[in-house]
Residue frames relative to the residue before (quaternion, step in Angstrom):
aa qw qx qy qz dx dy dz
M 1.0000 0.0000 0.0000 0.0000 0.00 0.00 0.00
N 0.1538 -0.7975 0.5818 0.0440 3.54 -0.68 1.14
T 0.0081 -0.8121 0.5818 -0.0445 3.58 -0.37 1.26
L 0.0766 -0.7799 0.6211 0.0104 3.54 -0.92 1.03
V 0.1365 -0.7588 0.6334 0.0661 3.53 -1.05 0.87
F 0.1261 -0.7955 0.5919 0.0305 3.55 -0.69 1.15
G 0.3870 0.7222 -0.5121 0.2577 3.56 -0.87 0.90
I 0.5321 -0.5669 0.5176 0.3573 3.48 -1.34 -0.51
P 0.4985 -0.7254 0.3774 0.2879 3.60 -0.60 1.10
N 0.7227 0.4381 -0.2758 0.4580 3.63 1.00 -0.59
C 0.4521 0.6685 -0.4550 0.3763 3.60 1.29 0.12
N 0.4865 -0.6945 0.4463 0.2860 3.60 -0.75 1.01
T 0.6519 0.5078 -0.3235 0.4610 3.59 0.98 -0.76
V 0.6312 0.5105 -0.3267 0.4841 3.58 1.03 -0.74
K 0.6344 0.5255 -0.3298 0.4612 3.59 0.95 -0.84
K 0.6521 0.5161 -0.3079 0.4621 3.57 0.95 -0.92
A 0.6641 0.5052 -0.3009 0.4616 3.59 0.93 -0.90
R 0.6743 0.4934 -0.3016 0.4594 3.58 0.89 -0.91
T 0.6272 0.5233 -0.3325 0.4713 3.58 1.01 -0.78
W 0.6593 0.5066 -0.3092 0.4616 3.57 0.90 -0.91
L 0.6495 0.5110 -0.3196 0.4636 3.61 0.90 -0.89
D 0.6374 0.5214 -0.3220 0.4671 3.59 0.98 -0.86
E 0.6724 0.5052 -0.2928 0.4549 3.59 0.90 -0.93
Q 0.6916 0.4613 -0.2681 0.4869 3.59 1.13 -0.66
G 0.4598 -0.6973 0.4326 0.3394 3.56 1.28 -0.16
V 0.4078 0.6946 -0.4852 0.3404 3.58 1.18 0.54
A 0.2869 -0.7472 0.5760 0.1665 3.56 -0.63 1.12
Y 0.0734 0.7977 -0.5929 0.0820 3.58 -0.95 0.87
V 0.3304 -0.6770 0.6118 0.2412 3.50 -1.36 0.27
F 0.2675 -0.7690 0.5623 0.1446 3.58 -0.89 0.96
H 0.1477 -0.7664 0.6219 0.0641 3.56 -0.92 1.00
D 0.2228 -0.7998 0.5527 0.0718 3.56 -0.48 1.28
Y 0.4018 -0.7347 0.4993 0.2224 3.59 -0.51 1.19
K 0.6551 0.5411 -0.3206 0.4186 3.56 0.96 -0.85
K 0.7580 0.3682 -0.1986 0.5005 3.58 0.95 -0.86
Q 0.7980 0.3234 -0.1401 0.4888 3.58 0.94 -0.89
G 0.4650 -0.6827 0.4432 0.3483 3.57 1.25 -0.19
V 0.5430 -0.5800 0.4890 0.3602 3.52 -1.35 0.11
P 0.3562 -0.7396 0.5217 0.2325 3.61 -0.67 1.01
A 0.4095 -0.7572 0.4569 0.2239 3.58 -0.36 1.28
D 0.6552 0.5115 -0.3281 0.4489 3.60 0.95 -0.78
R 0.6492 0.4927 -0.3171 0.4850 3.59 1.04 -0.72
L 0.6099 0.5584 -0.3485 0.4413 3.56 1.03 -0.78
D 0.6229 0.5266 -0.3330 0.4732 3.61 1.01 -0.78
A 0.6682 0.4982 -0.2966 0.4662 3.58 0.93 -0.91
W 0.6444 0.5188 -0.3241 0.4590 3.59 0.99 -0.80
I 0.6402 0.5206 -0.3221 0.4641 3.57 0.95 -0.91
K 0.6611 0.5004 -0.3035 0.4695 3.57 0.95 -0.87
A 0.7073 0.4855 -0.2634 0.4411 3.60 0.94 -0.89
V 0.8476 0.1569 -0.0433 0.5051 3.60 0.75 -0.98
G 0.5254 -0.6379 0.4116 0.3842 3.58 1.24 -0.26
W 0.5520 -0.6377 0.4282 0.3245 3.54 -1.03 0.79
E 0.5880 0.6026 -0.3658 0.3968 3.58 1.11 -0.65
V 0.6488 0.5051 -0.3069 0.4793 3.59 1.09 -0.72
L 0.7014 0.5083 -0.2697 0.4206 3.57 0.96 -0.87
V 0.6700 0.4680 -0.3105 0.4854 3.61 1.03 -0.66
N 0.2540 -0.7867 0.5522 0.1076 3.54 -0.58 1.24
R 0.1310 -0.8325 0.5373 0.0321 3.55 -0.08 1.32
Q 0.6120 0.5458 -0.3519 0.4514 3.58 1.28 -0.03
G 0.6182 0.6189 -0.3189 0.3648 3.57 1.21 -0.48
T 0.6901 -0.4922 0.3628 0.3872 3.50 -1.35 0.37
T 0.6371 0.5402 -0.3441 0.4288 3.60 0.90 -0.85
W 0.6586 0.4961 -0.3078 0.4748 3.59 0.89 -0.90
R 0.6745 0.5106 -0.3016 0.4397 3.60 0.84 -0.96
K 0.6806 0.4944 -0.2890 0.4571 3.59 1.12 -0.62
L 0.5288 0.6302 -0.4144 0.3892 3.58 1.23 -0.26
D 0.5083 -0.6242 0.4829 0.3447 3.57 -1.13 0.58
D 0.6724 -0.5384 0.3371 0.3801 3.55 -1.21 0.56
A 0.6290 0.5447 -0.3390 0.4391 3.58 1.02 -0.75
T 0.6436 0.5077 -0.3196 0.4753 3.59 0.99 -0.82
K 0.6504 0.5132 -0.3158 0.4625 3.58 0.91 -0.90
A 0.6834 0.4943 -0.2802 0.4585 3.56 0.89 -0.98
G 0.6507 0.5451 -0.3080 0.4295 3.58 1.17 -0.55
V 0.5957 0.5366 -0.3715 0.4681 3.59 1.27 -0.17
V 0.1545 0.8357 -0.4960 0.1780 3.52 0.03 1.37
D 0.7983 0.1045 -0.0517 0.5909 3.58 1.23 -0.24
A 0.7535 -0.3992 0.2651 0.4501 3.56 -1.30 0.05
A 0.6650 0.5185 -0.3168 0.4343 3.61 0.92 -0.85
T 0.6993 0.4476 -0.2833 0.4799 3.59 0.87 -0.88
A 0.6206 0.5250 -0.3414 0.4719 3.58 1.08 -0.66
K 0.6418 0.5211 -0.3270 0.4579 3.59 0.95 -0.85
A 0.6428 0.5243 -0.3276 0.4523 3.59 0.89 -0.88
L 0.6629 0.4924 -0.3039 0.4751 3.59 0.94 -0.85
M 0.6783 0.4965 -0.3025 0.4493 3.59 0.87 -0.92
L 0.6408 0.5023 -0.3309 0.4771 3.60 1.06 -0.63
A 0.6948 0.4666 -0.2681 0.4772 3.58 1.03 -0.80
Q 0.7930 0.1580 -0.0423 0.5869 3.59 1.06 -0.80
A 0.2051 -0.8321 0.5032 0.1107 3.58 0.31 1.24
S 0.6255 0.5761 -0.3408 0.4009 3.59 1.06 -0.68
V 0.5998 0.5635 -0.3682 0.4326 3.60 1.22 -0.21
I 0.5502 0.5910 -0.4028 0.4310 3.61 1.26 -0.14
K 0.4782 -0.6550 0.5016 0.3010 3.56 -0.90 0.96
R 0.1456 -0.8274 0.5420 0.0217 3.56 -0.83 1.02
P 0.6224 -0.2415 -0.7418 -0.0635 1.40 -2.14 1.32
V 0.3400 -0.6340 0.6232 0.3067 3.51 -1.39 0.07
I 0.0847 -0.8084 0.5825 0.0098 3.56 -0.67 1.12
E 0.1040 -0.7873 0.6076 0.0129 3.52 -0.84 1.10
Q 0.0621 -0.7311 0.6722 0.0988 3.51 -1.31 0.45
D 0.8488 -0.0455 -0.0249 0.5261 3.51 -0.84 1.09
G 0.7435 -0.4535 0.2138 0.4426 3.55 0.92 0.99
K 0.6618 0.4727 -0.3112 0.4916 3.60 1.26 0.07
V 0.4788 -0.6606 0.4971 0.2954 3.56 -0.96 0.90
K 0.1638 -0.7875 0.5903 0.0677 3.55 -0.84 1.05
L 0.8075 0.0000 0.0453 0.5882 3.58 0.98 -0.87
V 0.0767 -0.7120 0.6923 0.0888 3.50 -1.30 0.58
G 0.7309 0.1825 -0.2032 0.6254 3.52 -0.43 1.26
F 0.3076 -0.7669 0.5254 0.2031 3.58 -1.18 -0.05
D 0.0868 0.7259 -0.6763 0.0901 3.48 -1.04 1.01
E 0.4927 -0.7126 0.4149 0.2782 3.55 -0.60 1.16
K 0.6699 0.4979 -0.3106 0.4549 3.60 0.91 -0.86
K 0.6558 0.4912 -0.3104 0.4820 3.57 0.95 -0.84
A 0.6351 0.5362 -0.3307 0.4469 3.56 0.98 -0.83
A 0.6597 0.5116 -0.3092 0.4555 3.57 0.90 -0.90
A 0.6884 0.4809 -0.2794 0.4656 3.56 1.02 -0.78
L 0.7704 0.4174 -0.1957 0.4404 3.58 0.97 -0.83
L 0.7208 0.4389 -0.2592 0.4697 3.56 1.02 -0.70
D 0.4306 -0.6501 0.5612 0.2776 3.49 -1.09 0.79
Q 0.2032 -0.8399 0.4955 0.0879 3.58 -0.42 1.17
R 0.3784 0.7097 -0.5146 0.2972 3.59 1.15 0.30
P 0.4661 -0.6829 0.4783 0.2960 3.62 -0.92 0.84
């Protein structure tokens, strides 16, 4: 089982998810947007799997700090992708994949328990 966690290490939700995964004995690889960037090919797959609307975190500080014109310009998958590549912090975190498939965007312990294969 190949589990990948994408996010930013100092994000509280990412910390909570990683702690939970560790407690469940789920081995994973962490991909740090700040150090490694947003993988454009994975972003395409995420948009296809869950939709750009789910991925753009409109509740977060990064989104709130954007100017109105930038916010108004996010109207479809292409414009959302461009923003997410330019401003990784606007992506809802974490994005958790197993075997190349998106399992979770954001973190909720109950959803995680139901969706993730917890075999070590």
